[in-house]
C-alpha positions as CSV (number, residue, x, y, z in Angstrom):
1,M,94.1,90.5,77.0
2,S,97.8,89.9,76.3
3,N,99.4,86.5,76.4
4,T,101.1,87.2,79.7
5,V,97.8,88.2,81.4
6,T,96.0,85.2,80.0
7,K,98.7,82.9,81.4
8,A,98.6,84.6,84.8
9,V,94.8,84.2,84.9
10,E,95.1,80.5,84.0
11,A,97.7,80.1,86.8
12,I,95.3,81.7,89.3
13,Y,92.5,79.4,88.3
14,N,94.8,76.4,89.0
15,L,95.5,77.4,92.6
16,Q,94.3,74.7,95.0
17,S,94.1,76.3,98.4
18,N,93.2,79.6,100.1
19,D,96.8,80.0,101.2
20,E,98.0,79.8,97.6
21,L,95.4,82.4,96.6
22,N,96.5,84.7,99.4
23,E,100.1,84.4,98.2
24,A,99.1,85.4,94.7
25,I,97.1,88.3,96.0
26,E,100.1,89.5,98.0
27,A,102.3,89.2,95.0
28,I,99.9,91.4,92.9
29,K,99.8,94.0,95.7
30,L,103.6,94.1,95.8
31,K,103.8,94.5,92.0
32,R,101.2,97.3,92.1
33,T,103.2,99.1,94.8
34,A,106.4,98.7,92.8
35,L,104.8,100.1,89.7
36,A,103.5,103.1,91.6
37,R,106.8,103.8,93.2
38,S,108.7,103.6,90.0
39,V,106.5,106.4,88.6
40,T,106.9,108.6,91.6
41,R,110.7,108.3,91.3
42,K,110.4,109.7,87.7
43,V,107.9,112.5,88.3
44,R,108.7,115.7,90.0
45,V,106.7,118.7,91.3
46,G,105.9,120.9,88.3
47,D,105.8,118.1,85.7
48,V,102.7,118.0,83.5
49,V,100.9,114.7,83.5
50,S,97.6,113.2,82.2
51,F,95.3,110.5,83.5
52,N,91.7,109.3,83.1
53,G,89.5,110.9,85.7
54,R,86.0,109.9,86.9
55,G,83.6,109.5,84.0
56,G,86.4,108.6,81.6
57,Q,87.4,112.1,80.8
58,T,91.2,112.7,80.3
59,V,92.6,115.2,82.8
60,T,95.8,117.1,82.2
61,G,97.5,119.0,84.9
62,K,100.6,119.9,86.9
63,V,102.0,117.8,89.7
64,I,101.7,119.8,93.0
65,K,102.9,117.1,95.4
66,V,104.6,113.7,95.2
67,N,103.7,111.1,97.8
68,T,105.0,107.6,98.2
69,K,102.4,106.0,95.9
70,T,100.2,108.9,94.9
71,L,100.5,112.3,93.2
72,V,98.5,115.4,93.8
73,V,97.7,116.9,90.4
74,E,96.1,120.3,89.7
75,D,93.8,120.2,86.7
76,S,95.1,122.9,84.2
77,Q,91.5,123.9,83.2
78,S,89.4,123.8,86.3
79,R,92.1,124.1,89.0
80,T,90.6,121.0,90.7
81,R,93.2,119.0,92.7
82,W,93.2,115.3,92.2
83,K,94.9,112.7,94.4
84,V,95.9,110.0,91.8
85,T,97.7,106.7,92.1
86,A,101.0,107.2,90.4
87,S,100.7,104.2,88.1
88,M,97.6,105.8,86.5
89,V,99.4,108.9,85.2
90,T,101.2,109.5,81.9
91,P,104.0,112.1,82.1
92,L,103.7,114.7,79.3
93,A,106.3,117.4,80.0
94,I,109.0,118.1,82.5
95,G,108.7,121.2,84.7
96,V,106.7,123.3,82.4
């Protein structure tokens, strides 16, 4: 774990009430949403991306649809369509 993550975990352990814990959870959810949306602003239909699919295999494919927080990616080998959280993808090429 990085130093930043270690400090965040320590801060969570120091929370004293359920209300404080709920505030921390809400902050994490907001950050996760912000990360996903920042990726969807950068990725366009036709871009080539990769991500780790079920079972740990790396899937490479073309973006078919961009939603608010998710992408629909068509696997370049099997033509399977995946609905993937945008923060999980790595852009490889633009509009190939």
